[in-house]
C-alpha positions as CSV (number, residue, x, y, z in Angstrom):
1,M,-6.1,24.4,-3.3
2,L,-3.4,21.8,-3.4
3,G,-2.0,22.7,0.1
4,E,1.7,21.8,0.5
5,F,1.9,20.3,-3.0
6,E,2.7,22.7,-5.8
7,S,1.2,20.7,-8.6
8,Q,-0.8,17.6,-9.5
9,N,2.4,16.0,-10.7
10,E,3.8,16.2,-7.2
11,I,0.7,14.5,-5.8
12,A,1.0,11.7,-8.3
13,A,4.7,11.3,-7.5
14,C,3.8,10.7,-3.9
15,T,1.2,8.1,-4.7
16,R,2.3,4.5,-5.6
17,T,1.4,0.9,-5.0
18,L,2.1,-1.1,-1.9
19,D,4.4,-3.5,-3.8
20,S,6.8,-0.6,-4.6
21,L,7.7,0.2,-1.0
22,K,10.9,-1.0,0.6
23,V,11.2,-2.9,3.9
24,G,10.6,-0.5,6.8
25,D,8.6,2.0,4.7
26,C,5.3,3.2,6.2
27,A,2.5,4.6,4.1
28,E,-1.1,5.6,4.2
29,I,-3.5,3.5,2.2
30,E,-5.2,5.7,-0.4
31,S,-7.4,3.3,-2.3
32,I,-7.8,-0.2,-3.6
33,A,-8.5,-1.0,-7.2
34,T,-12.2,-1.8,-7.4
35,D,-12.0,-3.4,-10.8
36,C,-10.2,-6.4,-9.3
37,D,-11.8,-9.5,-7.9
38,R,-9.4,-9.3,-4.9
39,A,-10.7,-5.9,-3.7
40,N,-13.2,-7.3,-1.3
41,R,-10.6,-9.7,0.2
42,M,-8.2,-6.8,0.7
43,A,-10.9,-4.8,2.5
44,S,-11.9,-7.7,4.7
45,L,-8.2,-8.1,5.8
46,G,-8.3,-4.4,6.9
47,F,-6.8,-2.6,3.9
48,I,-9.0,0.4,4.1
49,P,-8.2,3.9,2.9
50,G,-6.7,6.1,5.7
51,R,-5.0,3.3,7.6
52,M,-1.3,3.1,7.9
53,V,0.7,0.1,6.6
54,R,4.4,-0.8,7.1
55,V,6.4,-3.3,5.0
56,T,8.2,-5.7,7.3
57,R,9.8,-8.2,4.9
58,F,10.0,-9.7,1.5
59,A,10.4,-13.4,0.8
60,P,13.8,-14.3,-0.7
61,L,12.5,-14.2,-4.2
62,G,10.4,-11.1,-3.6
63,D,7.0,-12.8,-3.2
64,P,5.1,-12.7,-0.9
65,I,5.4,-9.4,0.9
66,S,4.8,-9.2,4.7
67,V,3.2,-6.0,6.0
68,Q,2.0,-4.8,9.4
69,L,-1.5,-3.4,9.5
70,E,-3.4,-2.5,12.7
71,G,-1.0,-4.6,14.8
72,Q,-1.4,-7.7,12.5
73,E,1.3,-9.2,10.3
74,I,-0.2,-10.0,6.9
75,S,1.5,-11.7,4.0
76,L,0.3,-10.7,0.5
77,R,1.2,-11.9,-3.0
78,R,2.9,-9.2,-5.0
79,A,-0.1,-9.0,-7.3
80,E,-2.4,-8.3,-4.4
81,A,-0.1,-5.6,-3.1
82,R,-0.1,-4.0,-6.6
83,I,-3.8,-3.2,-6.4
84,I,-3.4,-1.2,-3.2
85,R,-2.5,2.5,-3.8
86,V,-0.6,4.2,-1.0
87,K,0.8,7.7,-0.3
88,G,4.0,8.5,1.5
89,G,6.4,5.7,2.0
90,A,9.6,6.7,3.7
């Protein structure tokens, strides 16, 4: 049963990467790409599925991205944010 979603397409539409969020958006971490050498670093920083993350700012040229996670302000390269899948984001 898909619950409040009517189709798998709606679920996919609600899932995106952290780098696609806008300043002020909050989302739940869904997964981290495990085929990337940065996955362990992201997990050690606290990017764990189920946690909430909020985008707080972008650098003037869009890289890095600052996010708030568990009360900490963390700056990530856009490439690092791209491996983190989130759901929600409004």
